[in-house]
C-alpha positions in Angstrom: -28.4 -16.6 34.7 -27.5 -14.3 37.9 -29.5 -11.2 39.4 -27.2 -8.3 40.3 -28.4 -6.4 42.6 -28.1 -2.7 42.5 -25.3 -2.2 44.8 -23.2 -4.8 42.9 -24.2 -2.7 39.4 -22.5 0.3 41.0 -19.7 -1.5 42.2 -19.3 -3.1 38.4 -19.2 0.6 37.1 -17.0 1.9 39.6 -14.2 -1.0 38.4 -14.6 -0.1 34.8 -12.2 2.6 33.9 -12.5 4.0 30.5 -9.7 3.7 27.3 -8.3 6.7 26.4 -4.9 4.9 24.2 -5.5 6.1 20.6 -5.4 2.9 18.5 -4.3 2.7 15.5 -6.1 1.9 12.4 -5.1 -1.8 10.7 -7.6 -1.9 8.2 -11.1 -4.0 8.1 -14.1 -3.4 7.8 -14.8 -3.8 12.1 -12.8 -0.6 12.0 -15.5 1.9 10.7 -13.6 2.7 8.0 -14.3 1.7 4.2 -11.6 3.4 2.2 -8.3 4.4 2.8 -5.9 5.8 0.7 -2.5 6.0 2.4 -1.1 3.8 5.3 2.2 2.6 6.8 2.8 -0.9 7.1 5.6 -3.0 8.2 6.7 -6.1 5.9 9.0 -9.1 7.7 10.5 -12.1 5.6 9.9 -15.5 7.2 13.8 -16.7 9.1 15.4 -18.9 7.9 15.5 -22.6 9.4 18.5 -24.0 11.4 20.8 -26.4 10.1 20.9 -29.7 12.2 23.8 -31.4 13.3 23.7 -35.3 13.3 25.6 -38.0 12.9 24.7 -41.3 10.9 24.1 -44.4 13.3 23.4 -48.5 13.0 24.0 -51.2 14.2 27.6 -52.1 13.6 28.3 -47.9 12.8 29.2 -46.9 16.3 30.9 -43.5 15.0 29.1 -42.5 11.3 29.8 -39.6 9.2 28.0 -36.4 9.8 24.6 -36.3 8.0 22.5 -33.5 9.4 20.3 -31.8 6.7 20.0 -28.0 6.0 17.4 -25.5 7.0 14.4 -24.4 4.8 14.5 -20.7 3.8 12.4 -18.2 4.9 9.0 -16.9 3.2 8.9 -13.7 1.2 6.6 -10.9 1.3 4.8 -10.2 -2.1 2.9 -6.7 -3.0 0.4 -7.7 -5.9 -1.7 -5.1 -7.7 -5.4 -6.2 -8.1 -7.9 -4.4 -10.1 -11.0 -5.7 -7.8 -9.4 -3.9 -4.8 -10.7 0.0 -4.3 -8.9 0.8 -1.0 -5.5 0.0 1.0 -8.2 -1.3 3.6 -7.1 -4.9 2.6 -3.4 -4.3 4.0 -3.0 -4.9 7.3 -0.4 -3.4 9.7 1.9 -6.1 9.9 2.8 -8.5 7.1 4.8 -11.5 8.0 6.2 -14.6 6.0 6.3 -17.8 7.7 9.7 -19.3 8.9 11.4 -22.1 6.7 11.8 -25.7 9.0 15.0 -26.8 11.0 16.8 -29.2 9.4 16.8 -33.0 10.1 19.0 -35.8 10.9 19.6 -38.4 7.7 20.4 -35.6 5.7 16.8 -34.4 5.6 16.3 -30.7 4.8 14.0 -28.7 6.2 10.7 -27.2 4.1 11.0 -23.3 2.8 8.6 -21.3 4.7 5.2 -19.9 2.4 5.3 -16.6 0.6 2.6 -14.4 1.4 0.9 -12.1 -1.5 -1.2 -9.4 -0.5 -3.2 -7.4 -3.0 -3.0 -3.7 -3.2 -5.5 -1.9 -5.9 -3.9 -0.6 -8.9 -2.1 2.8 -8.8 -0.4 1.6 -5.4 2.7 3.8 -5.0 5.3 1.6 -2.7 8.1 3.4 -1.1 10.4 2.2 1.9 10.8 3.9 4.8 13.5 4.8 7.2 12.5 5.7 11.0 14.4 5.8 14.4 13.0 6.3 17.8 13.4 10.3 17.8 11.0 10.3 14.6 8.7 7.8 15.9 8.1 10.4 19.1 7.9 13.5 16.8 5.1 12.1 14.8 3.0 11.7 18.2 1.0 9.1 20.1 1.3 6.3 17.3 2.0 3.3 19.0 2.3 0.9 15.7 4.8 3.4 15.0 6.5 3.1 18.1 6.7 -0.8 18.3 7.7 -0.9 14.8 10.7 1.1 15.3 12.0 -0.2 18.5 11.4 -3.7 16.6 13.6 -2.3 13.9 16.3 -1.3 16.7 16.1 -4.3 18.1 16.9 -6.3 15.1 19.8 -4.5 14.0 21.3 -4.7 17.8 20.9 -8.6 17.3 22.7 -8.5 14.0 25.0 -6.6 14.7 25.8 -8.7 17.9 25.6 -12.3 15.8 28.6 -10.2 13.3 30.5 -9.6 16.3 29.8 -12.7 17.8 31.0 -15.7 15.4 29.6 -18.5 17.7 26.2 -16.9 17.9 25.7 -18.4 14.4 26.0 -21.6 14.8 24.0 -24.6 16.7 25.7 -26.6 18.5 25.7 -30.3 19.5 24.3 -31.0 23.4 26.8 -30.3 25.8 29.8 -29.3 23.0 29.7 -25.2 23.1 32.6 -25.1 25.0 34.1 -27.8 23.2 33.7 -26.2 19.5 36.6 -24.6 18.4 35.4 -22.2 15.7 38.3 -19.9 15.2 39.3 -21.4 12.0 35.7 -22.3 10.6 34.9 -20.6 7.1 31.8 -19.1 6.8 30.3 -20.7 3.1 29.9 -18.4 0.3 26.7 -18.3 -0.2 25.8 -17.5 3.5 28.6 -14.4 3.3 27.1 -13.6 -0.2 23.3 -13.0 1.5 24.3 -11.3 4.1 26.2 -8.7 2.3 23.1 -8.6 0.0 20.7 -8.1 2.6 23.2 -5.3 4.2 23.8 -3.6 0.7 20.2 -3.5 -0.5 19.0 -0.4 -2.1 15.7 1.8 -0.7 12.6 -0.2 -2.3 10.8 2.1 -4.7 7.6 0.8 -7.1 4.6 1.5 -8.8 1.9 -0.6 -8.9 -0.2 0.2 -12.0 -0.9 -2.4 -13.9 -3.0 -5.8 -13.1 -1.1 -8.7 -11.7 2.3 -6.5 -11.1 4.2 -7.6 -8.3 6.8 -6.4 -6.5 9.0 -8.1 -3.8 8.9 -6.2 -0.5 10.6 -8.1 1.8 12.9 -11.3 1.3 13.3 -14.5 3.5 16.0 -15.3 5.6 18.8 -17.9 4.3 18.3 -21.4 5.8 21.2 -23.0 7.9 23.7 -25.4 6.7 24.0 -29.0 7.9 27.2 -30.0 9.6 28.3 -31.9 6.6 29.2 -28.4 5.1 32.0 -28.2 7.9 33.5 -31.3 7.2 37.5 -30.5 7.0 41.0 -32.4 7.1 41.2 -31.1 10.6 37.8 -31.9 11.6 35.8 -35.4 10.3 32.9 -34.4 12.5 31.9 -31.1 13.3 29.8 -31.2 16.0 28.3 -27.4 15.0 26.0 -26.2 11.9 24.6 -23.1 10.6 21.4 -21.0 12.2 19.1 -19.2 9.6 19.5 -16.0 9.0 16.5 -13.6 9.6 14.3 -12.3 7.4 14.2 -8.6 5.6 12.3 -6.3 7.7 11.0 -2.9 5.9 8.4 -0.4 7.0 6.4 0.5 3.7 4.4 3.6 3.4 1.8 2.8 0.4 0.0 5.7 -1.3 -3.2 4.9 -3.5 -3.1 7.4 -6.9 -6.5 6.3 -8.8 -6.0 5.2 -12.1 -9.1 6.3 -14.2 -8.7 7.7 -18.1 -10.9 11.1 -16.5 -11.3 12.5 -13.4 -13.9 14.7 -12.5 -13.0 18.4 -11.0 -15.2 20.5 -9.6 -16.0 22.5 -6.5 -17.9 21.3 -3.9 -22.0 20.3 -4.4 -21.2 21.1 -8.0 -23.2 17.9 -9.5 -20.0 15.7 -10.1 -21.5 12.8 -8.1 -25.1 13.2 -10.2 -23.1 13.3 -13.7 -20.9 10.4 -12.6 -24.7 8.5 -11.8 -26.4 9.7 -15.5 -23.2 8.6 -17.6 -21.7 5.4 -15.8 -22.6 2.5 -14.0 -21.4 4.1 -10.7 -23.8 5.1 -7.9 -21.9 7.6 -5.4 -23.8 8.7 -2.8 -25.9 12.1 -4.1 -27.6 14.7 -1.7 -28.0 18.3 -1.2 -25.0 19.5 0.7 -21.2 19.6 0.1 -18.5 17.0 0.4 -21.1 14.3 -0.2 -18.4 12.3 -1.6 -15.6 11.5 0.7 -13.5 9.1 -1.5 -13.1 8.7 -5.2 -15.6 6.4 -7.0 -15.0 5.4 -10.3 -17.5 4.5 -13.2 -17.5 2.6 -16.4 -19.0 4.4 -19.6 -20.0 2.0 -22.1 -20.5 3.2 -25.6 -22.5 2.1 -28.5 -19.4 0.2 -30.5 -18.8 -1.5 -26.7 -15.7 0.7 -26.1 -15.7 1.2 -22.7 -13.3 4.5 -20.6 -13.2 4.5 -16.7 -14.0 8.0 -15.0 -13.3 9.0 -11.2 -15.5 11.3 -8.8 -13.4 13.0 -6.7 -14.3 14.8 -3.6 -14.8 18.5 -4.2 -12.0 20.8 -4.2 -12.0 24.4 -2.3 -9.6 27.4 -2.4 -6.4 26.3 -0.6 -6.3 22.8 -1.1 -2.8 22.6 -2.5 -2.3 23.5 1.2 -4.2 20.4 2.4 -7.4 22.4 3.4 -10.6 20.6 3.2 -9.6 17.3 2.0 -6.8 18.4 0.2 -4.1 16.1 -1.0 -6.4 13.4 0.0 -8.7 14.6 -3.6 -5.3 16.2 -5.3 -3.2 13.0 -5.7 -5.7 11.0 -7.5 -6.1 13.5 -10.1 -2.4 13.0 -11.1 -3.1 9.9 -13.4 -6.1 11.0 -15.0 -5.2 11.2 -19.1 -8.1 13.9 -19.2 -9.9 16.4 -17.0 -13.5 17.0 -16.7 -14.5 20.6 -14.7 -18.0 20.4 -13.5 -18.9 24.0 -12.9 -22.2 25.0 -11.3 -23.3 27.3 -14.4 -26.4 28.9 -12.2 -23.6 30.2 -9.7 -22.6 34.0 -10.0 -19.3 34.2 -12.5 -19.3 30.6 -12.9 -15.9 31.1 -14.9 -14.2 32.1 -11.5 -14.7 28.7 -10.1 -13.1 27.1 -13.3 -10.2 29.8 -12.5 -9.7 28.5 -9.1 -9.8 25.2 -9.9 -7.3 25.6 -12.4 -5.0 27.7 -10.3 -5.5 24.7 -7.7 -4.5 22.2 -9.5 -1.2 23.9 -10.7 -0.2 24.9 -7.2 -0.2 21.1 -6.2 1.4 20.5 -9.6 2.9 22.2 -12.1 1.0 21.9 -15.5 -1.5 19.6 -14.0 -4.2 21.7 -15.8 -2.7 22.0 -19.1 -3.9 18.5 -19.6 -6.9 18.0 -22.6 -10.1 19.3 -20.7 -13.4 19.6 -21.2 -16.0 22.1 -18.8 -19.1 20.4 -18.2 -21.7 23.5 -17.2 -24.0 21.7 -15.1 -27.7 22.5 -13.6 -28.0 24.3 -16.8 -31.8 23.6 -16.2 -31.7 26.4 -13.4 -33.7 29.0 -15.0 -32.9 32.0 -16.6 -29.6 32.8 -14.6 -28.0 29.7 -15.6 -28.7 30.5 -19.5 -27.1 34.0 -19.3 -24.6 33.1 -17.3 -23.6 30.4 -20.0 -24.4 32.9 -22.9 -21.9 35.6 -21.3 -19.1 32.9 -20.7 -19.5 31.8 -24.0 -18.6 35.5 -25.3 -15.8 35.6 -22.9 -14.2 32.3 -23.9 -15.0 31.6 -27.3 -12.3 29.1 -27.9 -13.3 27.2 -24.6 -15.0 23.7 -24.9 -18.2 24.1 -22.9 -21.0 21.6 -22.8 -24.3 22.9 -21.1 -25.7 19.4 -19.0 -28.3 18.9 -16.6 -27.1 16.0 -14.7 -30.2 15.6 -12.4 -32.4 15.5 -15.6 -30.1 13.5 -17.7 -30.3 16.3 -20.4 -27.0 16.5 -23.1 -25.0 14.1 -21.5 -24.4 12.2 -24.6 -22.8 15.4 -26.3 -20.2 15.4 -22.9 -19.6 11.7 -23.0 -18.8 11.9 -26.6 -16.7 14.9 -26.5 -14.5 13.0 -24.0 -14.2 10.1 -26.3 -12.7 12.3 -29.3 -10.0 13.6 -26.6 -8.9 10.2 -25.5 -9.2 8.9 -29.0 -6.7 11.9 -30.1 -4.5 11.1 -27.2 -3.9 7.2 -27.8 -3.4 8.2 -31.9 -0.8 11.3 -30.4 1.1 8.5 -28.8 0.9 6.0 -31.3 
């Protein structure tokens, strides 16, 4: 080991410049974020391999027929819903499949590029977006977005040049670039059909809600054809072959909306996480301060007859959440798929019925009719002395038709009544659908 003097250490400190450039998150545990429910990524299909220009040669056959093989097609990029995934942190910013292999002589075709399948959580919405340089600059310092838009612009320019310059679509035999006359060459129908399908592909939009559901997000390029495909009466020995086509490139917006039978809705520090821990196998963080839960937790409730339902603990809702105040849309998007809503209200607060009205108003302002789903009101912290008891009695007189269940999630009292009420609501929904 070398020992540095004090002057050398000070010189080294002067040479170090702090990094101030913003680096986009690409997922994974090293980045320090464990939960991602929305991200942007770029999917690139593998390029097709080039066709081969080759001729059969043997001892007594100096000028044999063309025997160049076709190039292999590029790999595809797939997204697949997996029930074991809970976050989009498993998705990288760049998803690229492997290219196909080039064709070889003796009619040996190139191998197809391998596909890649990316696992995403159930409830992931996949949408294709179109960005340009102006939009990228308007959204601020996002190097990943800028690089993606530049890549797409360059790719479109290259494809336009290839469409205009017919010679760039072909691979030439060595020293035959100027000798090959490609004016009368007709492109294969399969090649033209593939280019048309890629140019007129509709925008991608998919909703992955069930386990194992897959969607093709980027198609691999078509492999080029060898020189035997271009034999004609005018040219018995073509010295050119077709290049492979580039794979499809799409910029995707992924949005996760948690799928659960029951969604817990409440204000910060109302006891939602404590209630979920008491009724299910989930163990969200519990503390005596608001916004303890920063991302959804899903727990499974198992009944005596082995029936199971899923319940999601959602981050706390504050006034103005429909305008993205607080955790805002990061909370509300996970409520949309719940079939039953459980409003967890702190009954020890003054006039707790106003908290319930605020929660319902925020849900309706975010999405009309969202609060009209079957719901149950859990009056938590019912063990908080005479204040909680008086509030509950007054609430029951004000709203006699409201389904109120007093519980103490911390002590585990009366929670069985709440879970059975939820079970009855879900059973009635299933019977209504059948």
